[in-house]
C-alpha positions in Angstrom: -47.5 -12.0 34.7 -45.3 -14.9 35.9 -42.4 -15.5 33.5 -42.4 -19.2 34.5 -46.0 -19.6 33.5 -45.5 -17.6 30.3 -42.7 -19.9 29.3 -44.9 -22.9 30.1 -48.0 -21.9 28.2 -47.0 -19.4 25.5 -47.5 -20.7 22.0 -48.7 -24.1 23.4 -51.7 -26.0 22.3 -53.7 -26.9 25.4 -56.6 -29.3 26.0 -58.9 -29.0 29.1 -61.2 -31.9 29.7 -64.2 -30.8 31.6 -63.4 -27.3 30.4 -66.9 -25.9 30.7 -67.0 -26.6 34.5 -66.4 -24.2 37.3 -62.6 -24.8 37.5 -62.2 -25.5 33.8 -63.8 -22.3 32.6 -61.6 -20.2 35.0 -58.6 -22.1 33.7 -59.4 -21.1 30.2 -59.6 -17.4 31.0 -56.4 -17.4 33.0 -54.5 -19.4 30.3 -55.5 -16.8 27.7 -53.4 -14.3 29.6 -50.3 -16.4 28.7 -50.7 -16.3 24.9 -51.3 -20.0 24.1 -51.4 -21.0 20.5 -54.7 -22.7 21.0 -57.1 -23.9 23.7 -59.4 -26.8 23.2 -62.3 -27.1 25.6 -63.6 -30.6 25.8 -66.9 -31.3 27.4 -70.1 -33.3 26.8 -72.5 -30.5 27.8 -73.5 -28.4 24.8 -75.4 -25.9 26.9 -72.3 -25.0 29.0 -70.3 -24.9 25.7 -72.8 -22.4 24.3 -72.9 -20.0 27.2 -69.1 -20.1 27.7 -68.6 -19.5 24.0 -70.8 -16.4 24.1 -68.7 -15.0 27.0 -65.3 -15.8 25.6 -66.0 -14.5 22.1 -66.7 -11.1 23.6 -63.8 -11.1 26.1 -61.1 -12.7 23.8 -62.2 -12.1 20.2 -58.8 -12.9 18.7 -58.1 -16.1 20.7 -58.0 -19.5 19.0 -60.5 -21.4 21.2 -62.1 -24.7 20.0 -65.3 -25.9 21.7 -65.3 -29.7 21.4 -68.3 -31.7 22.4 -67.3 -35.2 23.5 -66.9 -37.6 26.4 -63.7 -39.0 27.8 -65.3 -42.4 27.7 -65.2 -42.2 23.9 -61.6 -43.0 23.0 -61.9 -42.2 19.3 -63.4 -38.8 19.9 -60.9 -38.0 22.7 -58.0 -39.0 20.3 -59.2 -36.3 17.8 -59.2 -33.8 20.6 -55.7 -34.8 21.8 -53.9 -34.9 18.4 -51.3 -32.2 18.2 -51.7 -31.1 21.8 -48.8 -30.0 24.1 -50.4 -29.9 27.5 -53.5 -31.4 29.0 -55.5 -30.4 32.1 -57.7 -33.3 33.1 -60.7 -32.0 35.0 -63.5 -34.1 33.6 -65.1 -36.4 36.2 -68.3 -37.4 38.0 -67.9 -35.5 41.2 -71.1 -35.6 43.2 -70.9 -38.2 46.0 -74.6 -39.2 46.1 -74.9 -39.6 42.4 -71.8 -41.7 42.2 -73.2 -43.9 45.1 -76.4 -44.4 43.1 -74.7 -44.8 39.7 -71.4 -46.6 40.5 -70.9 -48.1 37.1 -71.2 -44.6 35.5 -68.6 -43.2 38.0 -66.2 -46.0 37.0 -66.7 -45.5 33.3 -65.9 -41.8 33.5 -63.4 -41.5 36.4 -61.5 -44.7 35.8 -62.0 -45.8 32.2 -62.0 -42.3 30.9 -58.7 -41.5 32.6 -57.2 -44.7 31.1 -58.3 -43.5 27.7 -56.6 -40.1 28.3 -53.4 -41.7 29.6 -53.1 -44.0 26.6 -53.7 -41.2 24.1 -51.4 -38.7 25.9 -48.5 -41.3 25.7 -49.4 -42.2 22.1 -49.4 -38.6 20.9 -46.4 -37.6 23.1 -48.1 -34.8 25.0 -45.5 -32.9 27.1 -47.5 -32.8 30.4 -50.7 -34.0 31.9 -52.1 -32.5 35.1 -55.1 -34.3 36.6 -57.5 -32.8 39.1 -58.4 -34.9 42.2 -60.0 -34.4 45.6 -59.4 -34.9 49.3 -62.1 -37.5 49.2 -59.6 -39.8 47.5 -57.7 -40.0 50.8 -58.8 -43.1 52.8 -61.9 -43.2 50.6 -65.3 -44.3 51.9 -67.5 -43.6 48.8 -67.6 -44.7 45.2 -66.6 -41.2 44.1 -63.6 -41.2 46.5 -62.6 -44.7 45.4 -62.7 -43.9 41.7 -60.7 -40.7 42.3 -58.1 -42.6 44.2 -57.8 -45.1 41.3 -57.5 -42.1 39.0 -54.6 -40.8 41.1 -52.8 -44.1 41.2 -53.2 -44.6 37.5 -51.7 -41.2 36.7 -48.8 -41.6 39.2 -48.1 -45.1 37.8 -47.8 -44.1 34.2 -44.0 -44.2 34.6 -44.4 -48.0 34.2 -46.0 -47.5 30.7 -44.2 -44.6 29.2 -41.4 -46.3 27.4 -39.6 -43.6 25.3 -42.6 -41.2 25.5 -41.7 -37.8 27.1 -45.0 -37.2 28.8 -44.9 -36.1 32.5 -48.0 -36.9 34.5 -49.0 -35.3 37.9 -52.0 -34.8 40.1 -53.4 -31.9 42.1 -55.6 -32.7 45.1 -58.1 -30.2 46.3 -60.7 -29.8 49.0 -64.1 -28.1 48.4 -64.0 -25.2 46.0 -66.0 -22.2 47.3 -68.8 -21.1 45.0 -68.2 -23.8 42.4 -71.2 -25.1 40.6 -73.3 -27.4 42.9 -71.3 -26.6 46.0 -72.8 -25.6 49.4 -72.7 -21.8 49.4 -74.6 -21.3 46.1 -77.1 -23.8 47.4 -77.5 -22.0 50.7 -77.8 -18.6 48.9 -80.6 -19.9 46.8 -82.4 -21.3 49.9 -82.0 -17.9 51.6 -83.5 -16.1 48.6 -86.4 -18.5 48.5 -87.1 -18.0 52.2 -86.2 -21.6 53.0 -84.1 -22.8 55.9 -80.5 -23.5 55.2 -79.8 -27.3 55.2 -76.7 -28.9 56.6 -75.9 -32.5 57.3 -74.3 -32.4 60.7 -73.2 -29.7 63.1 -69.8 -31.4 63.5 -69.1 -31.7 59.8 -65.8 -30.1 58.8 -64.3 -29.6 55.3 -61.3 -28.0 53.6 -62.2 -25.0 51.5 -60.5 -22.9 48.9 -61.2 -20.3 46.2 -61.4 -21.3 42.6 -58.5 -18.9 41.8 -56.4 -20.8 44.4 -57.3 -24.1 42.8 -56.3 -22.9 39.3 -53.1 -21.4 40.6 -52.0 -24.8 42.0 -52.9 -26.5 38.7 -50.7 -24.1 36.8 -47.9 -24.4 39.4 -48.0 -28.2 38.8 -47.9 -27.8 35.1 -44.8 -25.4 35.3 -42.8 -27.3 38.0 -43.6 -31.0 37.8 -41.0 -33.6 36.9 -43.7 -36.3 36.8 -45.4 -38.6 39.4 -46.2 -35.9 42.0 -49.4 -35.2 43.9 -49.6 -31.5 44.7 -51.8 -30.7 47.7 -52.8 -27.1 48.4 -52.6 -25.9 52.0 -56.2 -25.1 52.8 -58.1 -23.9 55.9 -60.6 -26.3 57.4 -64.0 -24.9 58.3 -66.9 -26.2 60.4 -70.0 -26.5 58.1 -72.4 -25.1 60.7 -70.2 -22.1 61.3 -69.9 -21.5 57.6 -73.7 -21.7 57.3 -74.1 -19.0 60.0 -71.5 -16.8 58.2 -73.5 -17.2 54.9 -76.7 -16.2 56.6 -75.1 -13.2 58.1 -73.8 -12.1 54.7 -76.7 -12.9 52.5 -79.7 -13.0 54.8 -80.4 -9.2 54.9 -81.0 -9.3 58.6 -83.7 -11.9 58.3 -84.0 -14.7 60.8 -83.0 -17.8 58.8 -83.2 -21.3 60.4 -80.5 -23.9 60.0 -82.0 -27.3 59.5 -80.0 -30.5 60.3 -80.9 -33.1 57.7 -78.4 -35.8 58.8 -75.3 -37.3 57.1 -75.6 -38.8 53.7 -74.8 -42.4 53.2 -71.1 -43.2 53.9 -70.3 -39.5 54.4 -67.4 -38.7 56.7 -67.6 -36.0 59.4 -64.1 -35.0 58.6 -61.6 -35.1 55.7 -57.8 -35.3 55.6 -55.4 -34.0 52.9 -53.0 -36.9 52.9 -52.4 -40.3 54.6 -49.7 -41.1 57.2 -47.9 -43.1 54.6 -47.9 -40.2 52.1 -46.6 -37.8 54.8 -43.4 -39.9 54.9 -42.9 -39.1 51.2 -44.0 -35.4 51.3 -42.1 -32.2 50.8 -43.6 -29.1 52.5 -43.4 -25.8 50.6 -44.8 -22.4 51.4 -48.3 -22.8 49.9 -48.6 -26.5 49.1 -47.2 -30.0 49.7 -45.6 -32.3 47.1 -46.2 -36.0 47.6 -43.8 -38.3 45.8 -44.5 -42.0 44.8 -41.6 -43.8 46.6 -38.5 -43.2 48.6 -36.1 -43.3 45.6 -38.0 -40.5 43.8 -38.4 -38.6 47.1 -34.6 -38.6 47.7 -33.9 -37.6 44.0 -36.4 -34.7 44.0 -36.1 -33.3 47.6 -33.3 -30.9 46.8 -34.9 -29.8 43.5 -38.2 -28.8 45.2 -36.7 -27.3 48.2 -34.6 -25.1 45.9 
């Protein structure tokens, strides 16, 4: 157990928005290893709450875990969840590109307005740290989802302009695709294989960054334990060709059967390739062993460079 993480999380009251999701639920389990005073899981999906509660009550019968139904769009409900909290992990978002394209107003309400609610309340209640979860689709965005996540990042990083005397430190972690997360490609392909259907991919040239859920959670915790505020933490991730990944999935789960790969074509506004950071961000970036730290401007970069390299 990391002493640094134990010092960060022990006896703390922690809120996780989107806490019943793939990353959020893993965060809960890992956080419980560090003896927090309380974990509040905030999510609007009562079914996910129910099933997660059933699992956690068996695994951690003594832990103080609160299952809070609510939406980050509802500021009054969110305020009740944040009151008395020390640390916030903000993972609640609309994440599926096609649904955000078809429902842009809803994406803005959750990803932008919901984030503003959280920022306002974290400052008001003097939360110590807020770590928000973002995506590589926020880099040079071409979709509604990417644009709203870029706005979320900029809002979080710009909180320094609104803090006043509040002690809250805000930072962002930026991920690629999380392997085996709910709704991601590999579980979809495994289901297609089991049903005897062809595997569907959009384009043979499509490439994406991938990582394990455990790696994503480790970076979130690293950000919480080391951030000074205003950083974007970017995990170093391998990039994989989607077609090659589909063939690997067939080899592993196809039981020797001949499974066809069907090319269905790119979705609207979908990029063939993603990048982890812009050229402008690279000029304000510190490279460490497992991740990059992007700072908001040259002044902060010069102030923090030695601290992070140390």
